[in-house]
C-alpha positions in Angstrom: 46.4 7.4 -2.8 44.9 5.5 0.1 42.1 8.1 0.1 41.3 7.4 -3.6 41.2 3.6 -3.0 39.0 4.1 0.1 36.5 6.2 -1.9 36.5 3.7 -4.8 35.9 0.8 -2.4 32.9 2.7 -0.9 31.4 3.6 -4.2 31.8 0.1 -5.7 28.5 -1.2 -4.4 26.7 1.9 -5.7 28.2 1.6 -9.2 27.2 -2.1 -9.4 23.5 -1.0 -9.0 23.8 1.7 -11.7 22.1 0.8 -15.0 24.4 0.6 -17.9 23.4 2.7 -20.9 24.9 2.3 -24.3 27.1 5.3 -25.2 28.5 6.4 -28.5 32.0 5.1 -29.2 33.7 8.4 -28.7 32.3 8.6 -25.1 33.2 5.1 -24.0 35.3 5.0 -20.9 39.0 4.9 -21.1 40.7 1.7 -19.9 42.0 3.6 -16.9 38.4 4.4 -15.8 37.2 0.8 -15.9 37.1 -1.0 -12.6 35.5 -4.2 -13.8 34.8 -5.5 -17.3 33.0 -8.8 -17.3 30.7 -10.9 -19.5 27.6 -12.3 -18.0 24.7 -14.3 -19.5 21.0 -13.4 -19.6 18.2 -15.9 -20.1 16.4 -15.4 -23.5 12.6 -15.4 -23.1 11.6 -14.8 -26.7 13.2 -14.4 -30.1 11.3 -13.3 -33.2 12.7 -12.8 -36.7 12.5 -9.3 -38.2 11.1 -9.6 -41.8 13.7 -8.9 -44.4 13.2 -7.4 -47.9 11.0 -9.2 -50.3 12.8 -11.2 -53.0 11.4 -11.8 -56.5 11.7 -15.3 -58.1 10.7 -16.4 -61.5 8.7 -19.7 -61.8 8.3 -21.4 -65.1 6.1 -24.4 -66.1 5.2 -26.3 -69.2 1.7 -25.8 -70.5 -0.1 -27.4 -73.4 -0.3 -25.2 -76.5 -3.7 -24.2 -77.7 -4.9 -26.6 -80.4 -4.0 -25.5 -83.9 -6.8 -25.1 -86.4 -7.6 -28.0 -88.6 -7.3 -26.0 -91.8 -5.1 -23.1 -92.9 -7.1 -21.1 -95.4 -4.4 -18.5 -96.1 -1.9 -21.4 -96.6 -4.3 -23.1 -99.0 -4.8 -20.0 -101.1 -1.0 -19.3 -101.3 -0.2 -22.9 -101.9 -2.8 -23.1 -104.7 -1.5 -19.9 -106.4 2.1 -21.2 -106.2 1.1 -24.6 -107.4 -0.8 -23.1 -110.4 2.2 -20.9 -111.3 4.6 -23.9 -111.2 2.1 -26.1 -113.1 1.7 -23.6 -115.9 5.4 -23.9 -116.7 4.9 -27.5 -117.9 3.1 -29.1 -120.8 1.6 -27.5 -123.9 -2.0 -26.9 -125.0 -4.6 -28.7 -123.0 -1.7 -30.4 -121.1 -0.6 -27.0 -119.9 -4.1 -26.4 -118.5 -4.1 -29.8 -116.8 -0.7 -29.3 -115.1 -1.8 -25.8 -114.0 -5.0 -27.3 -112.4 -3.1 -30.2 -110.9 -0.4 -27.8 -109.5 -3.1 -25.6 -108.0 -4.9 -28.5 -106.3 -1.6 -30.0 -105.0 -0.4 -26.6 -103.8 -3.7 -25.9 -102.0 -3.5 -29.3 -100.2 0.1 -28.7 -99.1 -0.6 -25.1 -98.1 -3.7 -26.1 -96.1 -1.5 -28.4 -93.9 1.4 -26.0 -93.4 1.1 -24.2 -90.1 -1.7 -26.4 -88.8 0.5 -28.9 -87.1 0.8 -29.3 -83.3 3.0 -26.6 -81.7 3.9 -28.8 -78.7 4.1 -27.7 -75.1 5.0 -24.1 -74.3 6.8 -22.6 -71.4 4.9 -20.1 -69.3 6.7 -18.0 -66.7 5.6 -15.6 -63.9 7.3 -13.8 -61.0 6.4 -14.5 -57.4 7.6 -12.5 -54.4 8.8 -14.3 -51.3 10.1 -13.2 -47.9 13.9 -12.9 -47.9 16.2 -13.8 -45.1 15.4 -12.1 -41.8 17.0 -8.6 -41.3 17.7 -9.6 -37.6 16.0 -10.9 -34.5 14.1 -9.0 -31.8 15.2 -10.7 -28.6 13.5 -10.3 -25.2 15.6 -11.4 -22.3 15.8 -11.3 -18.5 18.8 -9.7 -16.9 19.1 -8.9 -13.2 15.4 -9.3 -12.7 14.5 -6.9 -15.5 12.9 -7.6 -18.9 14.9 -6.1 -21.7 14.7 -6.1 -25.5 17.5 -5.9 -28.1 18.1 -6.7 -31.7 20.7 -9.3 -32.8 21.9 -10.3 -36.3 21.6 -14.1 -35.6 19.3 -16.2 -33.5 20.6 -15.9 -29.9 19.9 -19.4 -28.5 18.8 -19.9 -24.9 21.3 -17.4 -23.4 22.5 -13.9 -24.5 26.0 -12.6 -23.6 25.8 -9.3 -21.7 28.9 -7.2 -21.3 29.1 -5.4 -17.9 31.4 -2.5 -17.4 31.8 -0.8 -14.0 33.6 2.5 -14.3 34.6 5.5 -12.2 33.5 8.8 -13.5 
């Protein structure tokens, strides 16, 4: 037992100089192998967002409708025929001819104005693509005199927590 403690005490300075490499979870040391588990802080030198996925967004605005034509020829023709048909139902003899002509003229005037009114403003929409939220942050930091880089989910601030494990293998 004394011999094991003596060897561990002699190896401790060597293990503190060893570089920690990230290992898969199934190869992490057992708690009985850990001599020291501590959290230290490293100074952050640079932090840049990693672009996230592009997000579509629909933008709509009111635009003036194109001006309507002053005359509606098809409406005038249909209105005139309808007015003539209705006018022919009234009167007798020359009166019937007069009501047919009056109906055709009135129908043509009404039909000419139908559909030629102002349509008002219209809504026009289009899709724009914007950068979404960052996928993470690429962080460059200084730890024990070395420049290292890692990726974090959130901005790190001025300091980054570094977990230091010293183990016996």
